[in-house]
C-alpha positions in Angstrom: -91.0 -41.8 60.7 -93.2 -45.1 60.0 -94.3 -45.0 56.5 -98.1 -46.7 56.7 -98.4 -43.3 59.4 -96.9 -40.8 57.1 -99.4 -38.4 55.7 -99.5 -37.6 51.7 -97.0 -34.9 51.0 -98.0 -33.1 47.3 -95.1 -31.3 46.0 -95.1 -27.4 47.3 -93.0 -24.9 45.7 -92.7 -22.1 48.4 -91.8 -24.1 51.6 -89.6 -27.3 52.9 -91.5 -28.4 55.1 -95.4 -28.8 55.9 -97.1 -29.9 59.5 -99.5 -31.9 59.3 -103.0 -31.6 61.7 -101.1 -34.0 64.3 -98.4 -31.8 64.6 -95.7 -34.1 62.6 -93.2 -32.2 60.1 -93.4 -33.5 56.7 -90.1 -32.8 54.5 -89.9 -33.2 51.1 -87.9 -36.3 49.4 -85.2 -35.4 47.9 -84.3 -32.8 50.0 -83.9 -29.3 48.2 -80.2 -29.2 49.5 -78.2 -26.1 46.7 -80.1 -22.7 45.8 -79.8 -22.1 42.6 -79.1 -18.3 43.7 -80.2 -15.3 44.7 -82.4 -14.9 42.0 -84.3 -18.2 42.1 -87.8 -17.6 42.9 -87.7 -13.9 43.3 -91.5 -14.1 43.7 -90.8 -16.3 46.9 -87.9 -14.7 48.7 -88.6 -17.0 52.1 -85.3 -19.5 52.2 -86.0 -23.0 50.8 -82.7 -24.9 50.9 -80.9 -27.2 53.5 -77.7 -25.7 52.4 -78.7 -22.1 52.7 -80.9 -22.4 55.9 -77.8 -23.7 57.6 -75.8 -20.9 56.4 -77.8 -18.5 58.0 -78.5 -20.2 61.2 -74.3 -20.3 61.4 -74.2 -17.2 60.9 -77.0 -15.7 63.4 -75.8 -18.3 65.9 -71.8 -17.0 65.7 -72.7 -13.0 65.1 -75.1 -13.4 68.7 -72.2 -15.3 70.8 -69.6 -12.3 69.1 -72.1 -9.7 70.4 -72.8 -11.2 73.8 -69.3 -11.7 74.2 -68.7 -8.0 73.2 -70.8 -6.9 76.1 -69.5 -8.8 78.7 -66.3 -9.4 78.2 -65.2 -6.2 80.5 -67.5 -8.3 83.5 -65.1 -11.1 83.4 -67.5 -13.6 81.5 -65.4 -16.1 79.4 -66.2 -17.1 75.4 -67.7 -20.3 76.5 -70.3 -18.7 78.9 -71.4 -16.4 76.0 -72.0 -19.0 73.6 -74.6 -20.0 76.4 -76.1 -17.3 76.8 -76.5 -16.7 72.9 -77.7 -20.4 73.2 -80.6 -18.8 75.3 -81.4 -16.0 73.7 -82.0 -17.6 70.6 -84.5 -20.2 72.2 -87.7 -20.7 72.1 -87.9 -18.4 75.2 -87.0 -15.5 74.2 -86.5 -14.8 70.2 -87.4 -18.0 69.4 -90.7 -17.5 71.1 -92.1 -15.0 67.9 -93.2 -17.3 65.2 -92.0 -15.5 61.9 -88.2 -15.5 63.3 -88.8 -19.3 63.9 -90.0 -20.0 60.8 -87.3 -18.5 58.8 -84.3 -18.9 60.9 -85.2 -22.2 62.4 -87.8 -23.7 60.7 -88.6 -27.3 61.9 -87.2 -29.8 59.7 -83.8 -27.6 59.5 -83.5 -28.5 63.4 -82.0 -32.0 62.7 -79.3 -30.9 60.9 -78.4 -28.2 63.0 -78.9 -30.5 66.2 -76.3 -33.4 64.3 -73.3 -30.5 63.4 -73.8 -29.5 67.3 -73.6 -33.0 68.4 -70.6 -33.3 66.2 -68.9 -30.6 67.7 -69.5 -31.5 71.1 -67.3 -35.0 70.7 -65.0 -33.4 68.7 -64.7 -31.0 72.3 -64.9 -33.4 74.7 -62.4 -36.1 72.7 -59.9 -32.5 72.1 -60.6 -32.0 76.1 -59.5 -35.7 76.9 -56.6 -35.3 74.8 -55.5 -32.5 76.9 -55.5 -34.0 80.0 -52.5 -34.5 81.8 -53.2 -37.2 84.6 -49.5 -36.9 86.3 -50.8 -34.0 88.1 -52.7 -36.0 90.3 -49.8 -37.4 91.8 -48.0 -34.0 92.0 -46.0 -33.5 95.1 -47.3 -29.7 95.2 -51.1 -29.7 94.2 -51.5 -33.7 94.6 -52.6 -33.6 98.1 -54.8 -30.8 98.4 -56.4 -31.7 95.2 -57.4 -35.3 96.3 -58.6 -33.6 99.5 -60.8 -30.8 97.9 -62.1 -33.4 95.1 -63.6 -35.3 98.0 -64.7 -32.8 99.7 -66.5 -31.5 96.8 -68.2 -34.8 95.9 -69.1 -36.0 99.3 -70.5 -33.1 100.9 -73.3 -32.1 98.3 -74.0 -35.9 97.2 -75.2 -36.8 101.1 -76.7 -32.8 101.7 -78.7 -33.4 98.6 -79.9 -37.3 99.1 -80.5 -36.1 103.0 -83.0 -33.3 101.5 -84.3 -35.6 99.1 -85.4 -38.2 102.1 -86.6 -35.4 104.3 -88.6 -33.6 101.2 -90.1 -36.9 99.9 -91.2 -38.2 103.1 -93.2 -34.8 103.8 -95.0 -34.8 100.6 -95.8 -38.9 101.2 -97.4 -38.2 104.7 -99.5 -35.3 103.6 -100.6 -36.8 100.4 -99.8 -33.7 98.7 -98.5 -35.6 95.4 -96.6 -38.4 94.8 -92.7 -37.3 94.0 -92.2 -41.2 92.3 -94.5 -40.3 89.2 -91.7 -38.0 88.4 -88.5 -39.7 90.0 -89.3 -43.4 88.9 -85.8 -44.8 90.7 -84.0 -43.7 93.5 -81.0 -44.2 91.0 -82.4 -41.6 88.9 -82.2 -39.1 92.2 -79.2 -40.2 92.5 -78.2 -39.2 88.4 -80.1 -36.0 89.0 -77.9 -34.8 91.8 -74.3 -35.4 90.3 -75.4 -33.7 87.5 -76.0 -30.6 89.6 -73.3 -30.7 91.8 -70.3 -32.0 89.0 -67.2 -30.5 88.2 -66.4 -31.3 84.5 -63.1 -30.7 83.5 -63.4 -29.0 80.4 -65.2 -26.4 81.8 -63.1 -25.6 84.6 -60.0 -25.6 82.1 -61.2 -23.5 80.2 -62.5 -21.0 82.5 -59.2 -21.1 84.0 -57.5 -20.5 80.7 -60.0 -17.5 80.0 -59.4 -15.8 83.6 -55.5 -15.8 82.9 -55.5 -18.4 86.3 -54.3 -21.7 84.5 -50.8 -21.2 85.1 -50.9 -20.2 88.5 -50.4 -22.6 91.8 -54.7 -22.1 92.9 -55.1 -23.1 88.9 -53.0 -25.9 89.3 -55.3 -27.4 92.3 -58.0 -26.5 90.5 -57.2 -28.6 87.5 -55.9 -31.7 89.5 -59.5 -31.4 91.6 -61.5 -31.3 88.7 -59.2 -34.0 86.8 -59.8 -36.3 90.0 -63.5 -35.0 90.2 -64.3 -35.8 86.5 -62.8 -39.4 86.4 -65.2 -40.1 89.5 -68.1 -38.8 88.1 -68.1 -40.9 85.1 -67.4 -44.1 86.4 -70.6 -43.5 89.2 -72.5 -42.2 86.1 -72.0 -44.8 84.0 -73.1 -47.4 87.0 -76.2 -45.5 87.4 -77.2 -45.6 84.0 -76.6 -49.4 84.1 -78.6 -49.3 87.4 -81.5 -47.4 85.1 -81.3 -50.1 82.5 -81.5 -52.9 84.7 -84.0 -51.6 86.7 -86.2 -51.3 83.5 -86.6 -55.5 83.9 -89.4 -54.8 86.5 -91.2 -52.8 84.0 -94.8 -54.1 82.7 -94.0 -52.5 79.7 -92.5 -55.5 77.0 -90.6 -52.5 75.1 -88.8 -51.0 78.2 -87.6 -54.9 79.6 -84.0 -55.6 79.5 -82.6 -58.3 80.8 -79.7 -58.3 83.5 -77.6 -60.3 81.4 -77.7 -57.9 78.6 -76.9 -55.2 81.4 -74.0 -57.0 82.7 -73.0 -57.8 78.6 -73.1 -53.6 78.1 -71.1 -53.4 80.9 -68.7 -55.6 79.7 -68.2 -54.2 76.6 -67.4 -51.0 78.1 -64.5 -51.9 80.1 -63.3 -54.1 77.4 -63.0 -50.7 75.6 -61.5 -49.1 78.2 -59.0 -52.0 78.1 -58.2 -51.9 74.6 -57.7 -48.5 74.5 -54.9 -48.7 77.2 -53.2 -51.5 76.1 -53.7 -51.2 72.5 -54.5 -48.2 71.5 -52.2 -46.4 73.6 -49.0 -48.4 72.4 -49.6 -48.0 68.7 -49.6 -44.2 69.8 -46.2 -44.1 71.2 -45.2 -46.6 68.0 -46.5 -44.1 65.6 -44.8 -41.1 67.3 -41.3 -43.3 67.1 -41.9 -44.0 63.6 -42.7 -40.5 62.7 -39.6 -39.2 64.2 -38.5 -36.7 66.5 -38.8 -33.2 65.6 -41.1 -33.9 62.6 -44.9 -32.9 61.8 -47.2 -36.0 62.8 -48.8 -37.2 59.6 -51.4 -36.8 58.4 -52.3 -40.5 58.3 -52.0 -40.7 61.9 -54.3 -38.2 62.5 -57.0 -39.5 60.1 -56.9 -42.6 62.2 -57.0 -41.2 65.4 -60.4 -39.5 64.7 -61.7 -42.8 62.9 -61.2 -44.4 65.9 -62.7 -41.4 68.2 -66.0 -41.4 66.5 -66.2 -45.0 66.4 -65.9 -45.2 69.7 -68.4 -42.6 70.5 -70.5 -44.9 67.7 -70.1 -48.1 69.7 -70.8 -46.6 73.0 -73.8 -44.9 71.8 -75.3 -48.4 70.3 -74.5 -49.9 74.1 -76.8 -47.6 75.3 -74.5 -45.3 76.7 -73.3 -41.3 76.0 -71.7 -41.1 72.8 -69.4 -38.9 74.0 -68.0 -41.6 76.5 -66.4 -43.5 73.7 -64.2 -40.4 72.4 -63.7 -39.1 76.1 -61.6 -42.4 76.8 -59.7 -42.3 73.4 -58.8 -39.1 74.0 -57.3 -40.0 77.8 -54.8 -42.5 76.5 -53.6 -40.5 73.7 -50.4 -38.9 75.0 -50.4 -35.2 75.7 -48.1 -32.4 74.4 -45.6 -32.5 72.3 -45.8 -33.9 69.4 -49.2 -35.5 69.0 -51.6 -33.5 71.5 -50.5 -30.5 70.4 -51.0 -31.7 66.4 -54.4 -32.3 67.4 -54.9 -29.2 69.2 -53.6 -27.3 66.5 -55.9 -28.8 63.6 -58.8 -29.4 65.7 -59.2 -26.8 69.0 -60.5 -23.9 66.7 -63.2 -25.8 64.5 -64.6 -27.5 67.7 -64.2 -24.6 70.4 -64.9 -21.8 67.9 -67.3 -22.6 65.4 -69.3 -26.4 66.1 -69.6 -25.5 70.0 -71.9 -22.4 69.7 -73.7 -24.2 66.9 -74.6 -27.1 70.0 -74.9 -24.9 73.0 -78.1 -23.2 70.5 -79.2 -26.3 69.5 -79.9 -28.2 72.8 -82.7 -25.4 73.6 -84.8 -26.1 70.5 -86.2 -29.5 70.9 -88.3 -28.0 73.8 -90.7 -25.5 72.0 -93.2 -24.4 75.2 -95.4 -21.7 74.0 -97.4 -19.9 76.4 -100.5 -21.8 75.5 -99.1 -25.3 75.8 -97.5 -23.9 79.4 -101.4 -22.5 80.4 -102.6 -26.3 79.6 -99.9 -27.7 81.5 -100.5 -25.6 84.4 -104.0 -26.6 84.6 -103.4 -30.5 83.8 -104.6 -33.1 86.7 -100.5 -33.9 86.6 -99.6 -30.0 87.5 -99.9 -31.0 91.2 -97.2 -34.2 91.0 -94.9 -31.7 88.7 -95.3 -28.8 90.8 -94.0 -30.8 93.8 -90.9 -32.3 91.9 -90.0 -29.0 90.7 -89.8 -27.7 93.7 -88.0 -30.9 95.0 -85.6 -30.2 91.8 -84.7 -26.2 92.7 -84.2 -27.3 96.6 -81.2 -30.2 95.3 -79.9 -27.0 93.4 -79.4 -24.7 95.6 -78.3 -27.2 98.7 -76.3 -28.8 96.6 -74.7 -26.0 95.0 -73.8 -24.5 98.9 -72.9 -28.1 100.0 -70.0 -28.0 97.8 -68.7 -24.6 98.1 -68.9 -25.0 101.3 -67.2 -28.4 101.0 -64.1 -26.9 99.1 -64.0 -23.7 101.1 -64.1 -26.0 104.5 -61.1 -28.7 102.8 -59.1 -25.4 101.8 -58.7 -23.9 104.8 -57.9 -27.2 106.8 -55.0 -27.2 104.3 -53.9 -23.9 105.9 -54.7 -22.0 102.2 -55.7 -18.1 103.0 -59.8 -17.6 103.2 -59.1 -15.6 99.8 -58.0 -17.8 98.2 -60.0 -20.6 99.4 -63.1 -18.6 98.3 -61.7 -18.7 95.1 -61.2 -22.7 95.0 -65.0 -23.1 96.4 -66.1 -20.6 93.2 -64.1 -21.9 90.7 -65.3 -25.5 90.7 -68.9 -24.5 91.8 -68.7 -23.2 87.8 -70.9 -24.6 85.6 -71.0 -24.8 81.7 -71.4 -26.2 77.8 -71.1 -30.0 79.0 -73.3 -29.5 81.7 -75.6 -28.3 79.5 -74.9 -31.7 77.7 -75.3 -33.7 80.5 -78.8 -32.4 81.2 -79.9 -32.7 77.6 -78.5 -36.0 77.2 -81.0 -37.2 80.5 -83.9 -35.3 79.0 -83.7 -37.2 75.4 -83.0 -40.3 77.7 -85.9 -39.3 79.3 -84.6 -39.7 82.6 -85.8 -36.2 83.6 -88.7 -34.4 81.9 -89.0 -30.8 80.4 -89.6 -28.7 83.5 -86.5 -30.0 85.0 -84.6 -29.8 81.5 -85.7 -26.0 81.7 -84.7 -25.1 85.3 -81.6 -27.1 85.3 -80.1 -25.2 81.8 -81.5 -21.6 83.4 -79.4 -22.5 87.0 -76.0 -23.3 84.7 -76.5 -20.2 82.5 -76.9 -17.8 85.6 -73.9 -19.9 87.7 -71.5 -19.7 85.2 -72.5 -15.8 84.4 -72.1 -14.7 88.5 -69.2 -16.9 89.2 -67.5 -15.5 86.0 -68.2 -12.0 87.3 -67.0 -12.7 91.1 -63.6 -13.8 90.3 -62.9 -11.2 88.0 -62.8 -8.6 91.0 -61.8 -11.5 93.7 -58.6 -12.8 91.8 -55.9 -10.6 91.3 -52.5 -12.5 90.8 -50.2 -9.6 91.3 -51.6 -9.6 94.7 -48.9 -12.5 95.8 -45.7 -10.1 94.8 -47.9 -6.9 97.2 -46.0 -6.8 100.6 -42.8 -8.5 99.8 -39.2 -6.7 100.3 -37.6 -5.7 97.1 -34.9 -7.4 96.5 -31.7 -6.0 94.2 -28.3 -6.0 92.9 -27.4 -3.1 95.2 -29.2 -4.5 98.5 -27.2 -8.0 97.7 -23.9 -6.1 98.0 -24.1 -4.5 100.6 -25.0 -7.4 102.6 -22.2 -9.5 101.2 -24.7 -12.0 100.2 -24.8 -15.1 97.4 -26.3 -13.2 94.0 -29.6 -14.9 93.0 -29.9 -14.6 89.7 -32.7 -15.8 87.0 -32.2 -16.3 83.2 -35.1 -17.0 80.9 -34.5 -19.0 77.8 -37.2 -18.8 75.0 -34.8 -19.5 71.9 -31.6 -21.8 72.0 -30.0 -19.0 70.4 -30.5 -17.2 74.1 -28.3 -20.0 75.3 -24.9 -18.7 74.3 -26.1 -15.3 74.7 -27.2 -15.7 78.4 -23.6 -17.9 79.0 -21.3 -15.2 77.7 -23.3 -12.3 80.4 -22.9 -15.0 83.2 -18.9 -15.4 82.6 -19.3 -11.2 82.5 -20.3 -11.4 85.8 -17.3 -13.1 87.0 -18.1 -15.3 89.8 -15.5 -16.2 92.6 -15.6 -18.3 95.9 -15.8 -15.0 97.9 -18.8 -13.5 95.8 -20.3 -16.6 94.3 -24.1 -16.6 92.0 -26.8 -18.8 92.1 -28.6 -18.7 88.7 -31.5 -20.6 88.4 -32.4 -21.2 84.4 -35.8 -21.3 83.0 -36.9 -22.9 79.8 -39.8 -21.1 78.5 -42.0 -23.7 76.1 -45.2 -23.1 74.8 -48.2 -24.9 76.2 -49.6 -26.6 73.4 -51.6 -30.0 72.9 -52.6 -30.2 76.6 -54.3 -28.0 78.9 -52.5 -28.4 82.7 -49.4 -26.1 82.4 -46.2 -27.9 83.2 -43.4 -26.9 85.7 -40.4 -29.0 86.1 -36.7 -28.7 88.3 -34.6 -31.0 86.2 -32.5 -31.8 89.8 -35.8 -33.4 91.3 -36.7 -35.4 88.5 -37.0 -36.1 85.0 -39.6 -35.9 82.9 -38.7 -37.2 79.1 -40.7 -35.0 77.1 -39.7 -31.9 78.6 -36.4 -33.4 78.7 -36.1 -33.9 75.1 -37.3 -30.2 74.2 -35.0 -28.5 77.2 -31.6 -31.1 76.5 -29.6 -28.3 75.1 -30.1 -25.9 77.3 -29.7 -29.0 80.8 -26.4 -30.1 78.6 -25.2 -26.5 78.1 -25.9 -24.9 81.7 -24.5 -28.2 83.3 -21.2 -27.5 81.2 -21.3 -23.9 83.0 -21.5 -24.9 86.0 -18.9 -27.8 85.8 -16.1 -25.0 84.4 -17.1 -22.4 87.4 -17.5 -25.5 90.3 -17.0 -23.8 93.8 -18.2 -20.6 92.5 -21.4 -20.6 90.5 -24.8 -23.2 91.2 -27.3 -24.1 88.6 -30.6 -25.3 88.8 -32.4 -25.7 85.5 -36.3 -25.5 85.2 -38.7 -25.8 82.6 -41.8 -24.0 82.6 -44.9 -25.0 79.6 -47.5 -22.6 80.2 -49.5 -20.0 77.7 -47.1 -17.5 76.2 -49.7 -14.7 77.6 -49.0 -16.6 81.3 -45.4 -17.3 81.2 -44.4 -13.9 83.4 -46.2 -15.5 86.0 -43.9 -18.1 86.1 -40.6 -15.9 85.8 -42.2 -13.9 88.9 -42.7 -16.9 90.8 -39.9 -18.7 90.6 -37.9 -15.6 91.0 -40.1 -15.2 94.5 -39.4 -18.3 95.6 -35.6 -18.4 94.9 -35.3 -15.0 96.5 -33.4 -13.5 92.6 -31.7 -10.7 92.7 -32.1 -9.8 88.9 -33.9 -11.3 86.4 -32.2 -11.6 82.8 -34.3 -11.4 80.2 -33.9 -11.8 76.1 -34.5 -9.5 74.0 -37.2 -10.5 71.2 -35.6 -9.7 67.8 -32.6 -11.4 66.4 -29.7 -10.2 64.2 -28.5 -12.0 61.8 -25.6 -12.8 60.1 -25.8 -10.0 57.9 -27.1 -7.8 60.6 -30.6 -8.3 59.2 -33.4 -8.4 62.0 -35.6 -11.7 62.0 -38.9 -10.6 62.9 -40.2 -12.7 66.2 -43.5 -13.1 67.7 -44.9 -10.4 70.0 -45.2 -13.0 72.9 -41.7 -12.8 74.2 -41.7 -8.8 73.6 -45.3 -9.5 75.9 -43.4 -11.4 78.3 -41.1 -9.2 78.8 -42.9 -6.0 79.7 -45.2 -7.9 81.9 -42.0 -9.2 84.3 -40.9 -5.3 83.9 -44.3 -4.7 85.6 -45.0 -7.3 87.9 -41.5 -8.4 89.3 -40.2 -7.8 93.0 -36.7 -7.6 92.0 -34.4 -6.1 89.3 -34.6 -6.7 85.6 -33.0 -6.8 82.8 -33.1 -7.0 79.1 -29.9 -8.2 77.4 -29.5 -7.7 73.6 -27.2 -9.4 71.4 -26.1 -8.1 68.4 -23.3 -10.4 67.5 -24.4 -13.2 65.9 -20.3 -14.6 65.2 -20.3 -14.7 69.5 -22.8 -17.6 69.1 -20.2 -19.8 66.9 -17.6 -18.7 69.7 -19.1 -19.1 73.1 -16.7 -17.2 75.8 -15.5 -18.5 79.2 -14.3 -17.2 82.0 -10.3 -18.7 81.7 -10.1 -17.2 78.4 -7.4 -14.4 78.4 -8.8 -12.3 75.6 -9.9 -9.1 77.6 -13.9 -8.1 77.7 -14.5 -4.5 77.2 -17.4 -3.2 78.8 -19.1 0.5 79.1 -21.8 1.6 81.6 -23.3 4.7 80.4 -24.4 6.9 83.6 -27.2 9.5 83.4 -28.3 9.3 87.1 -31.5 7.4 89.2 -31.6 4.6 90.8 -32.0 2.4 87.5 -28.5 4.0 86.6 -27.3 2.8 90.5 -28.2 -0.7 89.7 -26.4 -0.9 86.5 -23.2 0.6 87.8 -23.0 -1.8 90.8 -23.3 -4.5 88.4 -20.7 -3.1 86.1 -18.1 -2.7 89.4 -19.0 -6.2 89.8 -17.7 -7.3 86.3 -14.7 -5.0 86.5 -13.4 -7.4 89.2 -12.5 -9.6 86.5 -8.5 -9.1 85.4 -9.7 -9.6 81.7 -12.2 -6.8 82.0 -12.0 -3.7 80.8 -14.8 -0.9 82.2 -15.6 2.4 80.7 -18.0 4.6 83.2 -19.6 7.1 80.7 -21.5 9.9 82.9 -23.2 12.3 80.5 -24.2 15.3 82.2 -26.1 18.8 81.2 -24.6 21.3 79.7 -27.8 23.3 81.3 -26.4 24.9 84.5 -30.2 25.5 86.2 -31.2 21.9 85.4 -27.4 20.4 86.5 -27.6 22.6 89.6 -31.2 21.6 91.1 -30.0 17.8 90.3 -27.0 18.3 92.3 -29.2 18.9 95.7 -31.9 15.9 95.2 -31.2 13.0 97.7 -30.9 11.3 93.9 -28.0 13.1 93.1 -26.1 12.4 96.2 -26.8 8.8 95.7 -24.9 8.9 92.5 -22.2 11.2 93.3 -21.5 8.1 96.5 -21.4 5.3 93.9 -19.5 7.1 91.1 -17.0 8.2 93.8 -15.5 4.5 93.8 -15.1 4.6 89.8 -13.2 8.0 90.0 -10.5 6.9 92.6 -10.7 3.3 90.7 -9.5 5.2 87.6 -6.5 6.4 89.3 -5.4 3.2 90.7 -6.2 0.7 88.0 -5.9 1.6 84.5 -9.2 -1.3 83.3 -11.4 1.1 84.7 -12.0 4.2 83.0 -14.4 7.6 83.8 -15.4 10.0 81.3 -17.4 12.7 81.6 -19.1 14.6 79.2 -21.1 17.1 78.7 -24.8 17.3 76.3 -27.6 20.4 75.4 -30.2 17.4 74.3 -30.8 13.7 73.4 -30.0 14.6 69.8 -26.5 15.6 70.4 -26.1 12.5 73.3 -27.2 9.8 70.7 -24.6 11.2 68.1 -21.8 11.1 70.4 -23.1 7.4 72.2 -23.5 6.2 68.8 -19.8 6.9 67.9 -18.4 6.1 71.5 -19.8 3.0 72.0 -18.1 1.4 69.2 -15.6 -1.7 69.9 -16.8 -2.3 73.0 -18.6 -6.0 73.8 -21.1 -5.0 76.5 -23.0 -2.0 76.8 -24.9 -1.4 80.0 -27.3 1.5 80.9 -30.4 2.1 82.9 -34.1 2.4 81.8 -34.7 5.4 83.6 -38.3 4.8 83.0 -40.3 7.5 84.2 -37.3 10.0 84.4 -36.9 12.8 82.4 -33.6 14.9 81.8 -32.2 17.1 79.5 -29.8 14.4 78.0 -32.7 12.2 76.8 -35.0 14.9 75.9 -36.3 14.5 72.6 -35.4 10.1 72.6 -38.7 8.7 74.4 -40.3 10.8 71.6 -39.2 8.5 69.1 -38.4 5.5 70.8 -39.8 2.2 69.3 -39.3 0.2 72.4 -40.5 1.8 75.7 -39.6 -1.1 77.4 -35.8 -0.6 76.6 -35.7 3.3 78.0 -34.5 5.9 75.8 -30.8 4.9 75.2 -31.6 1.4 75.2 -34.3 2.1 72.4 -31.0 4.1 70.8 -28.6 1.1 70.9 -31.2 -1.7 69.7 -32.1 0.4 66.8 -31.5 -1.3 63.3 -29.6 1.5 61.5 -27.0 1.8 64.1 -23.7 -0.4 63.1 -22.9 -2.5 66.3 -21.6 -5.7 67.3 -22.0 -6.5 71.4 -24.0 -6.9 73.6 -26.4 -4.8 75.2 -28.2 -4.6 78.9 -30.5 -2.3 80.0 -31.4 -2.3 83.2 -34.2 -1.4 85.8 -34.3 -1.9 90.0 
């Protein structure tokens, strides 16, 4: 405020600001920041300190946001959409219309502080989103071509239709003389900018949307992400040129304050280009130098993080002073920072929570508050002379919103169908790319503050953005079913593979380095031969940190330095295994980097693509040298449970209770005997385990014992023997009984028990001395042999017997394999 025009402020102890007759806000200097306590000025309980007001605003915003999300998350509404809805609820159009609430919670002079914190958080959010971008996804052989085609359709279709509608409507209005639309939209460049804002695809919005809907590591998610990256980059470039065009056009303005020379415009453009080049050729090499200097495997030093943040915000200051968006600078710097480990992941770990969880909800609320339109003001506007022109322009804006949204959806759908995607998948892609978010709200707010669009345009646009995000979220919640891809495919298992004399396709997963020797020991026990070879797909699973786009790499097709460094031990170990079993075992190694809660998608998809018959999953617990159990995160256990539920083939969970074995990995050429025991009760899971055991027994260095547990209850046993499962069980066991006579390496033992407790007592003593114990999971099968054990089961995914053998109280040194057909 100009000090000459400022009103005289008289000290007042009951309020933080005064509103003079001209509507200007007057605040006290120095401002009152920190309260002296709750008992300070008890007679005047109204909040009168900046920090106290800001703290209360943060609490109100976060509480409202969480409350909205609690009410809408069952409908499939993501958290960031809840932030937008909460901001709209607290805005001057709903709760903010109440004068008492507004003066108490959002007084006039506090909004600048709230808005500053929100903009700071939004710049940080844009920076982190850019850091997570993996530009290589554009050139991905699988999704790159599809993404480019869909991105082009999503850009050209709405732009061409929107411009055509504008020209038709404007010509009609001009001929009838109803209103002069050019009074509201001054320049054609402004029209293009507004149209682009309506149909633009924002990468941070799409990435957050896919992550919260658990679509990010599906093939559809990868296509949408790649399309969003391409579209967002093109939109940024086009908007920059249009802003410069608008600035340049102001040189013809009659107002001397609006005059900007063409030389200044091109100077600004040159400065932006220089910033981009400096980021690519100076700042990015410095980042690689910092990573190298920091040392591989070591945490990134704090001084590097601080330096990066200083550069990011300094670039925002530069672009803002140049007359561009303040977020452009952090976006450019974020793009050139290497995504993923170690730098991108460290930045995300340190900054993502405060940016997305705290500051972004504040920003979503603060952008609604600059407009304070009460009923009287709206009525006055409606009766003003400019009402007809504004109404015509508003109708045009609504038409632009509708036609660009429909054109973009139709364009994406048509392009997807042309690429031979199923209609349902094409519809999902078009809906995802039609989603709007907080970045779109920010763009509309920036256009309004830059006086490129007026208040009525802003109101309509933000309401459209909020409604669009909510409706699209709900529709996709009911349209997208990740398990649909597994339905209708023939179930594959070891039993059918053995009967058809096919190559046994196996998929083994590696969560931790100690899983490598466990898996190789089990593969050696499978005894591949030239007559009965195996094909092994090894999937190394890494958590997605510091980047948005999941990564899936075949190490036989191409090498990626970052992923290879983290998968080096896996690659070397299994290449050595393949070399030792040349001609009998083929190994393909993959690395998947994705969120832990979605890793099961990578496992199940790879199993489906490779026609896998059996998936081997390491157990989530780890036994130490002193037989103690090292606590592990529940992520691995959740992955195993999801795979058991979703996989279209047999699944095994392997438990390694022998730490010493890691120091002495076995070899298929070893002359020492390997003792295996199968515990058989009955059912398809036990039969699958039996088929797998008989394959192992072909190895002359393997001794196999089949322990058949039978019930002493005659009635139960008699009824079981009449079932179809019992007939199949007897047929498979017949081979073991005959082999028991001919080959001393295979033993068949029967034992009768009354209940599960007798089974537990006998089994815990019987299995001592074995190297490998195999059991079936037997989910949903009740029998006297396991009665009472299911009620005390700690790990239901292992079944009753598997849980017994995984007990920490059991003194056992062996591999335990739990099989589910």
